[in-house]
N, C-alpha and C positions, 0 to 999 in steps of 0.2 A: 234961088234955086239953096235947094237944105240937103244935109251932110249927116249921114245916118252912121253911126259907130256900131260897132259890134265889136264883139267883145272875144279875141279868140282865144280859146285852150290852148295852152302846153301842149305841143305831142308827145305823145310817150312812143316809146322805139317799139317796133315790132319785137314779140316774144319768139323765137323760139324753141326749143326743149331740145332737138337735136339736131347738130349741124350738116344732117342730111333728111332727102325729100323718104314718105314713105314709098314709094317706087323702090327707091335705091334699097329698102330695110327687107323689102318683100323678097329682093333676091337673094341680098345677101346671107340673112339668116342659114338657111337652105346649103346653101355651096360653105358658107361656114363650116356647117355639119359634118358637110359629103369631105370635105379637106380634114377634119378630125377623125373620122373613119379609117380617110386614108394614110394617114399618118399612126394609129393604133394596128393597123394590119398586119405589118413587119413584126410587132411583139408580141400577135397571136399563135399559137401553136398550129402549122396546118399539115392535118393528118390525112393523107387521100386514102378517098372510099370507095370499097369496094374489094371483089373478093382475089385483086390481084395486088392491093396496094399495099401490104406488109411484105410483101417479098421486094420491092423499090423504095421503100422510106426506111431510114434508118434515124432511129432516135436516142437521145442519150439517155442513159440508166443511172441511177444513185441511190439503190434500195441497201438497206445494210441487212444485216443477216438477222435471223429473230424468227418471228411470229408470222407464221405462214397468211393470214386473214391480212394484218395489216398492210405485209408485204403485197399482197394480190393486189389491194385497194390503192396504192401507192403508185405500183405498176400501172394499174389501167387509169391513173391520171398522167401518170409520166408519156406511156404510150400514146395517148388519144385516145381507146378502142372503149369498145363495151366490154365487161366482162359479166358473164353469168357462174355462180355458183352457190352451196351451200353452204355458208357459216359453218353448221352444227357441223358439217364432216371433215373440214379443216382447223377443228380445234386441237387445239392439243400440238400438231404438225408444227416444224420447225423449215427454215430454208436458210443455203447458204449466201444468198443476198445476189443481186444483180449489179454489177456497171459498166460501163462504158457505153461504147453506140451499137445496136444491135438493131434487127427487122423487130416488127411486132412477135413475129410467130417464135424469132429464136430466141429473142427474150424471155418469152412466154414458155418454152422449152427449159431454156436454163434455171429460171428460177423454182421451175418445180420439178426438177430433177433429185431425186430418189426421193419424192415423197409419196410418191406412188400413184399420181395425177398425170394425166397430160393435157393439153388444151385443142381443142378443135373448132375450126370456125365455119360455124353454123347462122346462115342469113345475115353476111356483115360480122357478128359478133362473133368472141370467143366464148367455149362454154368447157367449163371442167369437168371432166369426165375422168371416171378412176382407170388406171389402165388394167390391161389384161396381162395376167402371167402370163408366161412362156409358158406352162405344160396344159394352157387350155386353148394356148394357139394353134398345137399340133391338133391335126384332124384324124381322128379316130374311125375307123372303118365302119361304114354303115352294118356291111353284113356279114357273117361268120368267115373267118378269116379259114380258107382250105391251106394245110401243110400236105404238102409231097405233089408227085405228079398224078396227073390224071390220067388213065388207060383207057383206050378206046374198049371196047365190049364186042 
C-alpha cells in the first residue's frame, strides 16, 4: 500500500464587501429615499392650489416697505403663488410693506394699497391690473337725457 501526500493550501477567508446581501440592498435603498422624502415634506411650503385656495390658507409674510417690484417678487415666493406683472409698469412705485398672517388675496391687496394696482385671480395665478378710477366706474347714459315731463298729445 502506498501513501500519497497531498499538499494543502491555506484557506482564505471569504471576502464580503458588504455585510448584507444584494436583495436587501435593492429593497433598502428605495425605502431610505422614501423615508427621506417623507421627512422633508413638513419643511416644504404646502400651498393649496385652486380658485378658492387663497380664501382658506394663510401664510406668514415679512416684506419690508420699499420698491414695489422686489416686494411683489418676495410676496410671490412667500405666498407660494404665481404672480404676473409688467416690471416696467411698476418701476418707481413703492409699497408700505406687509407683515403678519394673511390669505394670498388679502396679502396682495394690502401690499398693493395706494399703488394704483390690484391683483385678480385668473386661471390659478394672480395678475396685476391697473385700478379703474372712480369716475370711470360710473355708468354714463347711452342715449340723450330728457329733462322735464313728457305730455301726451
